[in-house]
C-alpha positions as CSV (number, residue, x, y, z in Angstrom):
1,M,22.0,21.8,5.6
2,K,20.1,22.2,2.3
3,V,21.5,21.5,-1.1
4,A,20.2,22.3,-4.6
5,I,20.4,19.5,-7.3
6,Y,20.3,20.2,-11.0
7,G,21.8,18.6,-14.0
8,Q,21.3,16.7,-17.2
9,Y,20.7,13.0,-17.5
10,Y,22.9,11.7,-20.3
11,Q,23.6,8.0,-19.6
12,N,21.9,5.2,-17.8
13,S,25.2,4.5,-16.1
14,T,24.8,7.7,-14.0
15,E,21.6,6.4,-12.4
16,P,23.4,4.5,-9.6
17,I,25.5,7.6,-8.8
18,I,22.4,9.8,-8.6
19,R,20.7,7.2,-6.4
20,D,23.7,7.0,-4.1
21,I,23.7,10.8,-3.7
22,F,20.0,10.9,-2.8
23,V,20.4,8.0,-0.3
24,F,23.4,9.7,1.3
25,F,21.6,13.0,1.7
26,N,18.5,11.3,3.1
27,T,20.6,9.2,5.5
28,N,22.3,12.3,6.7
29,N,19.1,14.5,7.0
30,V,20.2,16.8,4.2
31,A,17.3,18.7,2.7
32,M,17.3,18.7,-1.1
33,V,15.8,21.0,-3.6
34,V,15.8,19.5,-7.1
35,E,15.5,21.8,-10.1
36,A,12.2,21.2,-11.9
37,S,13.6,20.1,-15.3
38,F,16.0,17.7,-13.7
39,L,13.3,16.3,-11.5
40,S,11.1,15.7,-14.5
41,L,14.0,13.8,-16.2
42,L,14.4,11.6,-13.1
43,Q,10.7,10.9,-12.8
44,E,10.6,10.0,-16.6
45,K,13.5,7.6,-16.2
46,K,11.8,6.0,-13.1
47,N,8.5,5.7,-14.9
48,N,10.2,4.1,-18.0
49,R,12.1,1.7,-15.8
50,E,8.9,0.7,-13.9
51,R,7.0,0.1,-17.2
52,L,9.8,-2.1,-18.5
53,C,9.5,-4.2,-15.3
54,Y,6.0,-5.2,-16.2
55,F,7.0,-6.8,-19.5
């Protein structure tokens, strides 16, 4: 099975939900295709979170 993922990232409170979805798909061997703009938003959020951990 393969799913496409796209969306908009409005609130930090959605981060755990998105993470759970990715973990579920990975655990169940579901292939994912993430829309480029949404992937950029996710990567930006991850990078910002990692930068904050260093302070």
